[in-house]
N, C-alpha and C positions, 0 to 999 in steps of 0.2 A: 299384700305388700311384697316387695322384693328387697332383699338385703344382700348387697355385694360385699365381698371381703377378699383379702389375700394380696392386695397391692403392697408395694414397698419399693425400696431402693435395691437395685441389683446391678452387678457389673456386666459390661458387654459380654455376650456369650453365655450368660447365666440363664436360670430358669425361675419361673414363678407359676403358681397355680392359683387361679381365681375361682371363687365360689359364688353362686347366686342362689339363695334360698328363698323360695316363695312360701308365704304363710297367709292364713286367713280363710276366707269363705271360698274354698277351692273344691270344685268337682273334679276337674282335670286340667291339664295344661297342654296347650298345643305347641306351637313353635317357640323355642327359647333361643335368644340371640345375645351376642356380645357386640357392642359398638365401642368406638373410642373417639376421643376428641383431643387432639394435640393443641397446644397454645396457638391461637391465631388461625386455626384451621376448622373446617366443618366436621361435624360428626360423621364417621364412616362406619360401615358394617365391617366387622372383623370375621365373624362366623355365625352360623345358625344351625340349629339341629331341630329336625321335625319330630313329631310325636312318635313316629315309627322308628326313629334312630338315624335316618339319613341326614348327613351333614354336608354343608358346603362352606367354602372359605373365600375370602378376598385373595386375589392372586399373590399378593406380597406375603401372606401368612401361610400359604400352602407349604406343607412339609416342615413347618416350624411350630405351628399351633395345632392343638387338638381340642375340639369341643366334645363334651360328653354330657350325659344326664343320668340321674338316678330318679326314676319316676316315683319310687316308693318314698323318697325323701323330698320330692318336689324341688330338686336342686339340679342346677347345671354347673358345669366346670369348664374352665379354659386352661389347659396346660400350655404354657408358653416356654419354648426352648430357643436356644440360640438367639437370645434377645439382643437387639441393636439399639443404639441411642435414638434412632428414629421411631422406635416403638414407645417412646415416652409419651404418655397421654393419660387422661382420665378414662377409665374403662367403665362402661355402663352395661348393665344387663337389661334385657327386655323380654317380656313374655306375654303370650296370648293366653289368658286364663279364662276357663269356663267357670263362671261364678255359680256356686251351688244354689244360691237363693233365687237366681233369675234364669239360670241355664242359658246365659248369653255370654259370648266371648267379650272380654274387656282387655285392652292392652295396657300393660303396666311397665314403668321404668324403675330401675333401682337408683340408688343415690350416687353411684359412681365410686370407684376406688382408684387411687392414683398409683400409676406405675412409672417409676423413674429408672432409666437405664443410663448409668454413668459410672465412669471410673474415678 
């Protein structure tokens, strides 16, 4: 399971830090990603971080958002700075989990956390 948290209401220019904690039958975790879906729009990739630590970002998030992970805690983070009203969306985490009982990768989605950027 993936549990996303950290969303909320923030003023333009503010910051938020999202967390995505994986739990359950985990041997290891591969790529961890954040997506977002704004009202009336398709879900889009925000950032992803590979097991070795390399990360990449959607162009509009570069320089403002930072994705990181703590492998010991099976947790990924998304630090969001200089937030804009257009960043308002439900943010979802996603992870490729190597399931301990099967030793096969399974893709999981978290439940989403709402980020609202408004004055």
